[in-house]
All heavy atoms as an XYZ file, in Angstrom:
673
protein
N       0.824     -1.180      0.000
C       0.000      0.000      0.000
C       0.880      1.261      0.000
O       0.694      2.136     -0.815
C      -0.926     -0.017      1.210
C      -1.750      1.218      1.348
S      -2.957      1.151      2.685
C      -4.054     -0.094      2.086
N       1.825      1.363      0.914
C       2.706      2.521      1.001
C       3.947      2.284      0.160
O       4.500      1.192      0.150
C       3.112      2.778      2.451
C       1.956      3.229      3.283
C       1.133      2.427      4.016
C       1.471      4.553      3.437
N       0.159      3.187      4.624
C       0.348      4.497      4.285
C       1.865      5.791      2.940
C      -0.369      5.626      4.649
C       1.157      6.919      3.311
C       0.049      6.833      4.154
N       4.391      3.330     -0.539
C       5.609      3.256     -1.326
C       6.550      4.357     -0.851
O       6.123      5.489     -0.622
C       5.300      3.427     -2.807
C       4.466      2.293     -3.352
C       4.208      2.442     -4.813
C       3.352      1.256     -5.245
N       2.927      1.341     -6.608
N       7.812      3.990     -0.719
C       8.817      4.964     -0.318
C       9.390      5.617     -1.569
O       9.831      4.941     -2.499
C       9.926      4.275      0.467
C      10.916      5.228      1.056
C      11.958      4.545      1.915
O      11.668      3.480      2.491
O      13.073      5.087      1.994
N       9.332      6.957     -1.589
C       9.837      7.701     -2.728
C      10.279      9.086     -2.252
O       9.533      9.772     -1.553
C       8.739      7.811     -3.793
C       9.160      8.413     -5.095
C       8.076      8.316     -6.173
N       6.965      9.224     -5.889
C       5.720      8.851     -5.603
N       5.397      7.583     -5.553
N       4.791      9.738     -5.358
N      11.489      9.479     -2.614
C      12.009     10.818     -2.281
C      11.898     11.131     -0.788
O      11.392     12.190     -0.403
C      11.303     11.895     -3.107
C      11.531     11.721     -4.584
O      12.593     11.301     -5.007
N      10.525     12.030     -5.372
N      12.336     10.209      0.040
C      12.343     10.385      1.495
C      10.959     10.632      2.081
O      10.796     11.379      3.057
C      13.285     11.520      1.908
C      14.732     11.193      1.628
O      15.163     10.065      1.836
N      15.477     12.155      1.144
N       9.961      9.998      1.489
C       8.594     10.121      1.994
C       7.831      8.831      1.705
O       8.201      8.059      0.820
C       7.882     11.294      1.331
N       6.780      8.611      2.486
C       5.866      7.501      2.237
C       4.665      8.046      1.466
O       4.112      9.087      1.826
C       5.393      6.891      3.559
C       6.451      6.242      4.425
C       5.835      5.783      5.751
C       7.082      5.059      3.705
N       4.275      7.334      0.404
C       3.169      7.758     -0.443
C       2.140      6.641     -0.536
O       2.507      5.464     -0.634
C       3.656      8.057     -1.862
C       4.638      9.176     -1.938
N       4.272     10.454     -2.249
C       5.981      9.215     -1.739
C       5.329     11.236     -2.240
N       6.388     10.509     -1.935
N       0.868      7.025     -0.537
C      -0.207      6.043     -0.738
C      -1.393      6.750     -1.378
O      -1.568      7.967     -1.260
C      -0.620      5.408      0.580
N      -2.194      5.938     -2.058
C      -3.419      6.437     -2.678
C      -4.565      5.545     -2.221
O      -4.440      4.316     -2.226
C      -3.281      6.383     -4.200
C      -4.488      6.866     -4.939
C      -4.219      6.984     -6.423
O      -3.403      7.780     -6.838
N      -4.901      6.177     -7.213
N      -5.664      6.164     -1.826
C      -6.809      5.443     -1.291
C      -8.052      5.766     -2.119
O      -8.333      6.937     -2.365
C      -7.041      5.837      0.172
C      -5.833      5.590      1.043
C      -4.896      6.592      1.256
C      -5.619      4.350      1.630
C      -3.780      6.377      2.050
C      -4.502      4.116      2.412
C      -3.588      5.132      2.622
N      -8.764      4.732     -2.544
C      -9.970      4.886     -3.363
C     -11.202      4.516     -2.541
O     -11.169      3.566     -1.761
C      -9.908      3.978     -4.589
C      -8.821      4.327     -5.557
C      -9.367      5.174     -6.648
C      -8.299      5.375     -7.710
N      -8.739      6.265     -8.743
N     -12.281      5.264     -2.780
C     -13.533      5.067     -2.057
C     -14.695      5.016     -3.033
O     -14.534      5.278     -4.227
C     -13.719      6.203     -1.043
C     -12.620      6.233     -0.021
C     -11.476      6.991     -0.239
C     -12.700      5.470      1.126
C     -10.438      6.998      0.677
C     -11.671      5.468      2.055
C     -10.541      6.238      1.828
N     -15.871      4.713     -2.511
C     -17.057      4.637     -3.358
C     -17.468      5.993     -3.914
O     -17.979      6.088     -5.024
C     -18.247      4.036     -2.588
C     -18.043      2.566     -2.266
O     -17.228      1.903     -2.948
O     -18.701      2.088     -1.317
N     -17.250      7.042     -3.117
C     -17.677      8.376     -3.532
C     -16.957      9.437     -2.713
O     -16.135      9.121     -1.840
C     -19.197      8.528     -3.400
C     -19.714      8.187     -2.007
O     -18.995      8.403     -1.009
O     -20.852      7.698     -1.909
N     -17.271     10.691     -2.993
C     -16.631     11.810     -2.314
C     -16.930     11.824     -0.821
O     -16.050     12.099     -0.007
C     -17.088     13.130     -2.953
C     -16.549     14.340     -2.245
C     -15.236     14.743     -2.407
C     -17.368     15.073     -1.399
C     -14.739     15.861     -1.749
C     -16.879     16.191     -0.733
C     -15.561     16.578     -0.911
N     -18.161     11.542     -0.444
C     -18.545     11.583      0.969
C     -17.729     10.574      1.773
O     -17.244     10.881      2.865
C     -20.065     11.343      1.141
C     -20.437     11.191      2.600
C     -20.852     12.465      0.495
N     -17.557      9.396      1.231
C     -16.770      8.378      1.928
C     -15.300      8.809      2.023
O     -14.666      8.656      3.068
C     -16.897      7.038      1.212
C     -16.429      5.872      2.041
C     -16.658      4.550      1.350
O     -16.122      4.334      0.267
N     -17.453      3.694      1.958
N     -14.761      9.374      0.956
C     -13.378      9.849      0.970
C     -13.200     10.957      2.007
O     -12.227     10.970      2.761
C     -12.971     10.351     -0.421
N     -14.165     11.858      2.070
C     -14.090     12.956      3.025
C     -14.215     12.447      4.460
O     -13.537     12.937      5.367
C     -15.165     14.001      2.725
C     -14.936     15.298      3.423
C     -14.120     16.268      2.868
C     -15.526     15.558      4.651
C     -13.903     17.470      3.511
C     -15.309     16.762      5.306
C     -14.493     17.715      4.731
N     -15.065     11.449      4.666
C     -15.186     10.833      5.991
C     -13.870     10.208      6.432
O     -13.459     10.340      7.591
N     -13.207      9.534      5.495
C     -11.892      8.946      5.766
C     -10.911     10.040      6.187
O     -10.196      9.905      7.188
C     -11.390      8.219      4.509
C      -9.934      7.861      4.524
C      -9.469      6.775      5.247
C      -9.022      8.599      3.778
C      -8.117      6.433      5.241
C      -7.673      8.271      3.760
C      -7.226      7.182      4.499
N     -10.894     11.133      5.443
C      -9.982     12.228      5.761
C     -10.286     12.813      7.142
O      -9.361     13.133      7.895
C     -10.059     13.317      4.687
C      -9.495     12.861      3.352
S      -9.622     14.115      2.074
C      -8.296     15.206      2.564
N     -11.543     12.905      7.474
C     -11.918     13.419      8.799
C     -11.423     12.493      9.903
O     -10.905     12.955     10.926
C     -13.437     13.585      8.895
O     -13.877     14.558      7.984
N     -11.566     11.199      9.688
C     -11.090     10.219     10.672
C      -9.572     10.290     10.822
O      -9.041     10.236     11.937
C     -11.507      8.806     10.265
O     -12.905      8.676     10.259
N      -8.878     10.402      9.710
C      -7.417     10.512      9.741
C      -6.999     11.801     10.438
O      -6.040     11.808     11.224
C      -6.813     10.429      8.321
C      -5.325     10.781      8.333
C      -7.025      9.042      7.735
N      -7.711     12.886     10.191
C      -7.366     14.173     10.800
C      -7.387     14.089     12.323
O      -6.506     14.645     12.996
C      -8.320     15.254     10.318
N      -8.353     13.388     12.865
C      -8.453     13.244     14.328
C      -7.246     12.477     14.870
O      -6.626     12.889     15.852
C      -9.780     12.566     14.716
C     -10.946     13.509     14.393
C      -9.783     12.160     16.180
C     -12.309     12.848     14.410
N      -6.897     11.391     14.214
C      -5.751     10.583     14.649
C      -4.448     11.359     14.466
O      -3.579     11.344     15.347
C      -5.716      9.237     13.880
C      -4.423      8.492     14.134
C      -6.909      8.378     14.261
N      -4.313     12.039     13.344
C      -3.096     12.810     13.076
C      -2.895     13.895     14.130
O      -1.776     14.122     14.599
C      -3.162     13.430     11.681
N      -3.976     14.539     14.522
C      -3.880     15.579     15.550
C      -3.451     14.976     16.887
O      -2.600     15.538     17.584
C      -5.222     16.297     15.692
C      -5.196     17.465     16.629
C      -4.299     18.610     16.186
O      -3.928     18.711     14.995
O      -3.946     19.421     17.068
N      -4.001     13.811     17.225
C      -3.618     13.142     18.474
C      -2.147     12.737     18.458
O      -1.475     12.763     19.486
C      -4.496     11.910     18.712
C      -5.906     12.256     19.136
C      -6.738     11.016     19.338
C      -8.164     11.382     19.708
N      -9.034     10.205     19.788
N      -1.647     12.346     17.277
C      -0.244     11.942     17.150
C       0.673     13.145     16.913
O       1.893     12.997     16.853
C      -0.083     10.926     16.014
C      -0.740      9.603     16.296
C      -0.518      8.584     15.183
O       0.334      8.733     14.313
N      -1.310      7.523     15.213
N       0.080     14.317     16.755
C       0.822     15.543     16.460
C       1.748     15.353     15.260
O       2.921     15.738     15.265
C       1.612     16.032     17.676
C       2.119     17.454     17.491
O       1.488     18.252     16.804
N       3.255     17.752     18.089
N       1.188     14.728     14.217
C       1.926     14.499     12.973
C       0.905     14.538     11.850
O      -0.020     13.738     11.819
C       2.647     13.150     13.029
C       3.642     12.982     11.943
N       4.686     13.868     11.744
C       3.776     12.035     10.992
C       5.410     13.456     10.722
N       4.881     12.349     10.249
N       1.072     15.467     10.934
C       0.024     15.754      9.965
C       0.465     15.428      8.539
O       1.575     15.775      8.145
C      -0.383     17.223     10.089
C      -0.760     17.555     11.502
N       0.160     18.054     12.406
C      -1.914     17.411     12.171
C      -0.441     18.227     13.573
N      -1.695     17.838     13.461
N      -0.413     14.776      7.788
C      -0.059     14.376      6.427
C      -0.150     15.541      5.442
O      -0.868     16.506      5.667
C      -1.113     13.318      6.087
C      -2.310     13.747      6.873
C      -1.755     14.309      8.160
N       0.566     15.383      4.356
C       0.318     16.199      3.172
C      -0.631     15.344      2.344
O      -0.363     14.166      2.117
C       1.609     16.428      2.388
C       2.604     17.307      3.086
C       3.863     17.505      2.250
O       3.756     17.685      1.023
O       4.947     17.457      2.843
N      -1.742     15.933      1.914
C      -2.695     15.113      1.174
C      -3.531     15.932      0.228
O      -3.570     17.159      0.291
C      -3.563     14.290      2.102
C      -4.340     15.041      3.163
C      -4.483     16.395      3.309
C      -5.067     14.456      4.219
N      -5.256     16.678      4.394
C      -5.632     15.505      4.982
C      -5.311     13.157      4.621
C      -6.423     15.278      6.099
C      -6.093     12.947      5.739
C      -6.638     13.986      6.462
N      -4.181     15.212     -0.687
C      -5.106     15.847     -1.613
C      -6.277     14.898     -1.824
O      -6.170     13.690     -1.628
C      -4.425     16.164     -2.942
O      -4.058     14.971     -3.604
N      -7.385     15.492     -2.226
C      -8.596     14.716     -2.475
C      -9.234     15.204     -3.767
O      -9.460     16.400     -3.934
C      -9.575     14.886     -1.305
C     -10.972     14.388     -1.639
O     -11.905     15.166     -1.634
N     -11.095     13.121     -1.945
N      -9.491     14.275     -4.674
C     -10.270     14.551     -5.871
C     -11.338     13.475     -5.952
O     -11.027     12.284     -6.062
C      -9.407     14.548     -7.150
C     -10.273     14.765     -8.386
C      -8.318     15.595     -7.067
N     -12.577     13.883     -5.814
C     -13.755     13.030     -5.799
C     -13.583     11.855     -4.834
O     -13.722     12.028     -3.642
C     -14.159     12.583     -7.204
C     -15.411     11.745     -7.205
C     -16.605     12.240     -6.689
C     -15.401     10.434     -7.662
C     -17.755     11.464     -6.630
C     -16.546      9.654     -7.615
C     -17.712     10.168     -7.105
O     -18.835      9.391     -7.047
N     -13.294     10.666     -5.347
C     -13.234      9.477     -4.483
C     -11.816      9.002     -4.192
O     -11.618      7.899     -3.694
C     -14.037      8.334     -5.108
C     -13.384      7.766     -6.353
O     -12.616      8.444     -7.023
N     -13.695      6.528     -6.674
N     -10.832      9.820     -4.481
C      -9.438      9.421     -4.324
C      -8.712     10.380     -3.382
O      -8.777     11.599     -3.553
C      -8.717      9.415     -5.692
O      -9.431      8.543     -6.575
C      -7.284      8.944     -5.553
N      -8.024      9.793     -2.411
C      -7.217     10.572     -1.469
C      -5.765     10.128     -1.632
O      -5.460      8.934     -1.536
C      -7.673     10.352     -0.007
C      -6.781     11.110      0.965
C      -9.137     10.737      0.168
N      -4.890     11.090     -1.897
C      -3.453     10.823     -1.983
C      -2.800     11.381     -0.730
O      -3.094     12.504     -0.320
C      -2.850     11.471     -3.225
C      -3.345     10.849     -4.512
C      -2.710     11.513     -5.711
C      -3.236     10.887     -6.997
N      -2.651     11.538     -8.186
N      -1.911     10.575     -0.143
C      -1.266     10.949      1.122
C       0.245     10.842      0.979
O       0.759      9.880      0.404
C      -1.738     10.030      2.274
C      -1.074     10.422      3.586
C      -3.252     10.053      2.408
N       0.924     11.831      1.540
C       2.391     11.829      1.603
C       2.777     12.068      3.059
O       2.285     12.998      3.693
C       2.967     12.939      0.727
C       4.475     13.084      0.822
C       4.939     14.263     -0.018
C       6.406     14.549      0.193
N       6.830     15.777     -0.518
N       3.659     11.217      3.575
C       4.149     11.357      4.941
C       5.663     11.521      4.934
O       6.382     10.717      4.335
C       3.789     10.122      5.777
C       2.312      9.803      5.947
C       2.150      8.482      6.693
C       1.595     10.926      6.660
N       6.123     12.552      5.597
C       7.541     12.783      5.824
C       7.645     13.675      7.057
O       6.688     14.371      7.396
C       8.229     13.435      4.602
O       9.635     13.438      4.790
C       7.737     14.844      4.340
N       8.753     13.627      7.740
C       8.910     14.428      8.947
C       9.750     15.656      8.614
O      10.970     15.558      8.447
C       9.550     13.599     10.079
O       8.740     12.435     10.292
C       9.619     14.397     11.372
N       9.094     16.791      8.517
C       9.755     18.029      8.113
C      10.800     18.489      9.115
O      11.889     18.910      8.720
C       8.714     19.131      7.884
C       7.720     18.786      6.827
N       8.059     18.655      5.493
C       6.400     18.504      6.898
C       6.995     18.330      4.800
N       5.970     18.228      5.627
N      10.481     18.371     10.405
C      11.431     18.874     11.409
C      12.608     17.935     11.644
O      13.462     18.200     12.488
C      10.725     19.231     12.723
C       9.965     18.085     13.353
O       9.878     17.004     12.744
O       9.436     18.277     14.467
N      12.668     16.858     10.907
C      13.826     15.947     10.963
C      14.557     15.946      9.618
O      15.219     14.970      9.265
C      13.372     14.524     11.318
C      12.847     14.373     12.719
C      13.927     14.517     13.783
O      15.104     14.208     13.516
O      13.576     14.962     14.896
N      14.364     16.998      8.837
C      15.072     17.110      7.570
C      14.355     16.455      6.409
O      14.999     16.014      5.455
N      13.038     16.388      6.477
C      12.240     15.794      5.398
C      12.677     14.365      5.090
O      13.081     14.034      3.978
C      12.282     16.658      4.138
C      11.614     17.976      4.357
O      10.537     18.059      4.931
N      12.251     19.041      3.911
N      12.571     13.548      6.098
C      12.906     12.138      5.950
C      11.841     11.303      6.654
O      11.004     11.831      7.376
C      14.310     11.851      6.516
O      14.700     10.535      6.147
C      14.363     12.012      8.024
N      11.863     10.014      6.433
C      10.903      9.107      7.063
C      11.389      8.773      8.467
O      12.540      8.369      8.658
C      10.741      7.820      6.229
C      10.204      8.172      4.839
C       9.810      6.838      6.933
C      10.274      7.030      3.851
N      10.501      8.939      9.436
C      10.832      8.630     10.829
C       9.763      7.704     11.407
O       8.793      7.350     10.734
C      10.899      9.914     11.684
O       9.577     10.476     11.760
C      11.886     10.923     11.118
N       9.944      7.371     12.680
C       8.971      6.537     13.377
C       7.588      7.182     13.395
O       6.576      6.486     13.383
C       9.436      6.251     14.806
C      10.630      5.338     14.875
C      11.084      5.121     16.307
C      12.335      4.254     16.333
N      12.821      4.040     17.696
N       7.543      8.516     13.404
C       6.254      9.218     13.363
C       5.488      8.866     12.088
O       4.279      8.665     12.117
C       6.461     10.735     13.394
C       6.894     11.292     14.710
C       7.007     12.813     14.573
C       7.351     13.480     15.862
N       7.390     14.947     15.715
N       6.200      8.811     10.969
C       5.571      8.492      9.690
C       5.084      7.048      9.654
O       3.978      6.767      9.177
C       6.547      8.739      8.538
C       7.032     10.166      8.521
O       6.193     11.078      8.377
O       8.245     10.375      8.676
N       5.900      6.157     10.171
C       5.526      4.740     10.212
C       4.276      4.558     11.079
O       3.324      3.876     10.678
C       6.683      3.871     10.758
C       7.951      4.045      9.914
C       6.265      2.411     10.862
C       7.852      3.614      8.482
N       4.267      5.195     12.241
C       3.131      5.073     13.151
C       1.861      5.621     12.503
O       0.809      4.965     12.538
C       3.426      5.819     14.450
C       2.314      5.736     15.470
C       2.679      6.474     16.750
C       1.542      6.411     17.752
N       1.847      7.171     18.969
N       1.946      6.798     11.902
C       0.757      7.380     11.282
C       0.310      6.568     10.070
O      -0.891      6.373      9.865
C       1.003      8.837     10.889
C      -0.200      9.584     10.331
C      -1.408      9.519     11.278
C       0.162     11.023     10.023
N       1.250      6.040      9.302
C       0.870      5.229      8.136
C       0.085      3.984      8.569
O      -0.890      3.610      7.922
C       2.094      4.826      7.312
O       2.894      3.871      7.975
N       0.494      3.374      9.670
C      -0.233      2.200     10.177
C      -1.625      2.586     10.659
O      -2.596      1.849     10.439
C       0.567      1.522     11.291
C       1.799      0.821     10.771
C       2.606      0.173     11.883
C       3.842     -0.489     11.291
N       4.659     -1.141     12.306
N      -1.735      3.741     11.288
C      -3.042      4.219     11.735
C      -3.949      4.503     10.534
O      -5.132      4.169     10.547
C      -2.887      5.490     12.574
O      -2.168      5.233     13.741
N      -3.380      5.115      9.497
C      -4.157      5.421      8.296
C      -4.629      4.137      7.626
O      -5.779      4.044      7.189
C      -3.333      6.299      7.337
C      -3.140      7.696      7.943
C      -3.994      6.384      5.967
C      -2.158      8.581      7.186
N      -3.766      3.143      7.544
C      -4.155      1.848      6.962
C      -5.312      1.221      7.729
O      -6.249      0.689      7.133
C      -2.967      0.877      6.975
C      -2.179      0.884      5.719
C      -1.136     -0.208      5.709
O      -1.501     -1.399      5.722
O       0.061      0.153      5.682
N      -5.235      1.275      9.033
C      -6.295      0.707      9.875
C      -7.623      1.424      9.598
O      -8.665      0.774      9.462
C      -5.913      0.827     11.348
C      -6.872      0.142     12.277
C      -6.366      0.199     13.721
C      -7.338     -0.500     14.646
N      -6.905     -0.460     16.038
N      -7.580      2.736      9.497
C      -8.796      3.493      9.194
C      -9.319      3.107      7.814
O     -10.514      2.861      7.636
C      -8.533      5.009      9.303
C      -8.248      5.391     10.750
C      -9.711      5.803      8.742
C      -7.661      6.780     10.923
N      -8.423      3.055      6.839
C      -8.841      2.697      5.482
C      -9.480      1.312      5.441
O     -10.516      1.114      4.804
C      -7.646      2.755      4.528
C      -7.990      2.375      3.117
C      -8.835      3.171      2.353
C      -7.466      1.230      2.532
C      -9.164      2.837      1.051
C      -7.777      0.888      1.224
C      -8.626      1.687      0.493
O      -8.950      1.351     -0.794
N      -8.876      0.369      6.130
C      -9.427     -0.997      6.151
C     -10.819     -1.043      6.759
O     -11.609     -1.919      6.406
C      -8.478     -1.946      6.876
C      -7.234     -2.236      6.054
O      -7.256     -2.162      4.822
N      -6.143     -2.550      6.720
N     -11.143     -0.119      7.632
C     -12.484     -0.094      8.214
C     -13.530      0.362      7.189
O     -14.721      0.129      7.376
C     -12.525      0.832      9.440
O     -12.475      2.189      9.065
N     -13.105      0.975      6.095
C     -14.013      1.405      5.031
C     -14.229      0.319      3.972
O     -15.155      0.417      3.190
C     -13.477      2.665      4.340
C     -13.750      3.914      5.117
C     -12.894      4.305      6.147
C     -14.849      4.707      4.831
C     -13.134      5.460      6.869
C     -15.094      5.862      5.552
C     -14.244      6.223      6.575
O     -14.498      7.368      7.298
N     -13.357     -0.673      3.956
C     -13.486     -1.746      2.963
C     -14.649     -2.653      3.302
O     -14.951     -2.878      4.474
C     -12.192     -2.566      2.887
C     -11.035     -1.808      2.334
C      -9.809     -2.634      2.516
C      -9.023     -2.726      1.245
N      -7.851     -3.565      1.410
N     -15.227     -3.167      2.298
C     -16.357     -4.106      2.502
C     -15.896     -5.525      2.527
O     -14.962     -5.928      2.028
C     -17.365     -3.930      1.383
C     -17.977     -2.571      1.449
C     -18.949     -2.403      0.355
N     -19.415     -1.036      0.400
C     -20.105     -0.478     -0.530
N     -20.421     -1.131     -1.599
N     -20.507      0.748     -0.430
C-alpha cells in the first residue's frame, strides 16, 4: 500500500464516492492531531493521496511516519467491505 519515494511515504486510497473519501480524511485528521503528525494530502472526488515525511527531521521518514501510516491503513481498512 505505502511506497517509499524521495524520502517520503506515499499512498493512494480509493472510495465509493466523495462523501466516503471525506469521511476517511476526517477520521485521519483526528488521529493525526492526536499523534501531532500531519499528512500532506489531496482529495479529488473518491481518491485521497497521502504523503508522509517528517519536516522537522530534515524531510525524511521517521517513526512518526511509520506510526501514522499504520493508523491510516487501519482506518482505510475499516471502510473496505
